[in-house]
N, C-alpha and C positions, 0 to 999 in steps of 0.2 A: 326504518325508524320507529314507527309506532309500538311496531311486534318487540322490538328491541327493549325500548322505555320498557315495556312490563316485565319484563323477566330479566334475572342479572345472567341469564346465559350469553357465552358471545356469539356477537353475531356473523354468521357466517353465510358467504356470498357465493351464488353462482350464477353465470353466464348464460342465456338461451342461447343455445345453438354452435355453442363454445368447447372444446374440449378443454376439461381441467375442473376439478372442485375442490372445495375446503380454505388451506390458509393462501394459498396463489392469487386466485380469484380475490377471494378476500380482501388482499393488500391492495390488488390491482385498483377493487372499487374503492376504497380512500383513498388513493393516488387521483384516480378519474373523478372523484368527486371534488379533491381536491382542486385538479385543474379548473372544474368548470366554475369555483367559484374565485378566480382569481380573472376572468375572462373582462378585459374593458368594458363587452357591451353590457353587463350588468347594470354599470354604472354608480358601484357601492363604494368606490375604492378610489382616493385618491390619483390624481393622473397628469398626463400630458401630453402635449402633441408627440409623435414619434418621429424623431429627427430625419430617419431613413423613409418616412412615406408619410407625410404633411395632410394624408387623408384620414389617417389610424391615428390611435393613442393608445399610450401604454403606458401601464402602470408604475406610479413612484412610489419605490420600494428600498430607497437608498437604507433607510431604517426600518426595513420591515412597513405592509401592510395599515395603511389606516384609514378608515371610514370617510369619506368624501364630506365635508362641512357642508351641512344643509340649512336654511334657512329656517328658523326655530316653527314658523308660523306655517312649516310647506307641511302637504299630506304626504307622508311617504311610510305609508301604508306597507306596500310591497317590499320597501328596501327594510321594513323592519321584521316581515317575515322571513328573509331569508337572514338575517341577524340571528334570529330567532334560532331557526333550524342550525345554522352553523354554531352555537353555543351548543345546541345538543349532540351534531355530529363532532365536536370537542369533545365532549363529555365520555361518548361511548366509545371515540378513541381512546381516551384515556383511561376507562373501565378494561376494554380489552387489551392493551397494553400495544394500541395499534401507533402508526406515527401518521402523521398530516402532514400536508407538501405543502402550507398555508406558511409563509413568513412573516409572523403578524409583528408588528410594532411594536419595543418594550409599551407604550402609554396604552395597549389592548391588554395586554398583558397584568400590568397593575392595577388598570381598572377592574379586570375581571379579579382578582385577587385583593382587591380593597386596601393596597397601597398608597399615599398620598401622592395625586399628581400636582405638582405644584408650577410656577412661570417657567422656572429655566427648562422644563421639560417641552418647552414649544422648541427648543431645537433641534426637537426629534421628529417635529410634525412639517416646522418649515424654518430650514435653517436661517435664509435671506432675511426675513419677518423677525427672528428675533435677533439676530444682528443688530438691525433699526431698531427695534425697540430698545436695545441694551443701548444705542447712543442715545435716542428720545430722552431716557431714563436719567443718564447721568447726565446730559444737556439741563433736565429740572431740577437736579438735586444743586449743581453749579451755578447756573446763571439765574440772571434777573426774568422771570417769569412773564415780562412782559414784553420782553423782545428776545427770545430763542433764538439761537443760531444754531445752525448743525453745517459742520466743515464751509464755517464763515459763509452763510448764506442762511436767511431768513426761513424757517420752519415754514410760511405763506409760500415760496419759493419751490418749494416739493412738491404743489397741486394736490396732493392728499384730501380727501371727504372721506366721510364719516361710513366709508365701505370696508366688508374684511377685506383685507388685501388678495387679490387674486380672483375674487369672487363674487358677484352681483346679489351681494347679500347687505342690507344697512343697518348697521350698527347701531342707528336710532330711526326713530321714524324721521322721512325724506333724507336720510342721511347722505345719499348721493350730492345734494343738494346743498352739504354744511359743509365748511370749508376747515381742514384742518389749521387751528392758530396756537401763538401761545399762551394765549389765555384757555384753550379747551384743549391744551396738549395732552394733559395728565390724564382728562379722559378720555381723552381716543385709546391710548397704551393701555388707560384699563381692560377698555372693552375689549380691544383686539384681542389680549391675553382672555378674556372671560368667553369671547366667541369661541375661539379657535381651542379650548380646554375642557368647556364646560360648552356652551350653549347649543351647538355646532354640530358635536359629537356625541353628544350625553344620551337622546332618546335611542339612537343606532347600539351604544354598548350599553345600552340596559337594556334591551330586547337580547343581546347575547349572552348577556350574563343569567338574563334569566332562562332563554334557553339549556344555558348549560346547569342551571340549578334543576331542570328537571330530573336530571340523573346524578349528580353530584354536588354538593355542597359548594361553595365556593372559599368560604372561610378554611376550608382545609388547604388551600394554595398558597395563604398566608407562612407556610411553613417551609418553603420554599422563597430561594430568589428569583429574581429574574432570569437571571440566565439559568438558572436550573431548570425555572419552567421551560423555558426556551427549547430547554434541552428533552425536556418530558414529551413533548410535543411534538417538536422536529431531531429527536436524537442526534447524531453528528455527524461529521461530514469531514473528516483529518485527511492527509495524503497517506496513498499505501505506500511501502515499501517490498524487497523481493523478502526479506525476515520477516516481517508482520504479516505477509500473505503465507508464508509457509509454517507459521505458527499458529495460525489463525483458520485455517483449514484442513479440511481431511481428505484423505484420498484414497480410492479403493475399486474394487473391479477390475484388475489391470493395473491398473498406476500408484505410487508412489511419491512420496515430495519430492525425492531424488529422479523422477521420470522426465527425460529429456523435453518433450513436448510441456509439461507441467511445471517446469522450470523457466521455459520460453514463455508460459501465460503468463506467471508472473513477472518476470519484467514487461511485457506488456502490459499489464494492469497498473503497474507500478509508475508507468510512464501515460497514465491517462490523466486529462485534465478533469476540473472538476465536474463539469457536462459530462466527459465520457465515463466517470465513474460514475452520475446517476443513473444513464441510461441501461451500462452494464446491469446494476443493481436490481435498476426496474426489470431489463429480460431475464434474469437470474431468480429474484425474489418476489416482483409482483410491487415492488415499491421500490422508490429513488432514493434512501434513507437509510440509513442502521442507528440501531438503539443506539443508546449511551454505552460507549466501551467497545462502538466500532465492530470489526468483522467478528472481533472475540468472542462479540455478546449475544451473535447470533444466533436464535436457534429454532429449526435445529441450523447448525453448523454447515457453511458452504461445502457440497464434497464433489470434488471431480472423479470423475468415473470416466474410464475407457470407453467409448462408442463405438462399436462393430460394425463393420461394411462390408456390403457383398465384392466390392472390385475399391479399385484405389480410392485411398479416404479423401486426398484431395478434393473430391469431385464434391465431398459431404460437409453439410453444416452442423455447425453445434448444435445441442437442442438442450434442453432444458426441464426440469421436473420442477415449475415451481411451488407444490405443495410441501416439498422436500428441500429445498434449494440443490437441487440438484443440477452439475453441470457435466453434462455427456459429451465428450471430447473425444474426434477423431482423432487418431493417431499422422498428424501430419507430416509431411515429411520436410516441412521447412519451417521456421519463424516467421517469414513474409507471408506466407499461404495460411499458417494458423490468423496472423493479425488480420489477415482480408478477410478471413471465413468468420471468424469470431464478430468483426464492424459490420459484415452482410448481415448475419442472425440476427446482431443487436436490432438492425435495423428493421428489419423483415418483423419481427417479434414485438414491436411496440404495441400495446394495447391492443394484443390479441393474446391467445393461446393456441393459437395452430402450432408451433412448432415444441409442445409439451409432449 
């Protein structure tokens, strides 16, 4: 990254002891780094216990990834270095027109672009706390502030203290021993908003913005809406149809769009789930995502060519040239065999170029 920072030339990557250079490995590099940034072990994103395995944690990404709230007085120098690097990584991807596979919260993109973050945006961070605070604010407007009732129960019955909900972070000094009452409820509500939207996230987001700024002026992002920014970084993931696949792909070297095997391929691809589409794209292009415009915007276009085999084609797997988005497909004798062999090739080809 340091070398690419000093130059506006596109970053290109090759992997030691693996076949393949150019576009395919470079996209794979962005995909691998994106995956590593989403490891719960890093401890930089909001997460929760995995309901399938209570010994593990999984990231909370309902509305995109959000930095894990940290005590404003806590030393988080390692986390800040990671966010600074992530900012540079995002900027490099933007310059080179690459996609990253990190679904960031609109909150992160708003901060990066300088868009105002307001109290209602807490719903993007913690919907449950947001709903509770709205209920508290309504009670403060409509009730006697010496005896606040929430669902016909005194606020004191909630056993709340001046801690950030869900975290061991005091909102005031010795906040864990200060009970929320009718008299201090307004202060509590104000502090929860401030900590969630500002104090507990600002250092991480400032570091990300500083890293981004080393390559791209973040003020330029104001030209785009948050949904447009999301598209610039993540591309799009629309369902595929046979007709769309026919119009968006190119056939060559033994195949035409009307070839039976090609039509069967389109039928299989159009039935794929979102996760299966991601795996197929990663296998063929090196990236699990498509640019804005979908397959028709892929450069170079997805090209399907006939793979010659010395014997029965049913014994051979499809192979790819990720640098040119080539899918080399044997002339299988049935759709079922095609589906089976393609699935096997996709599974074998993840995170490597041995099938190139």
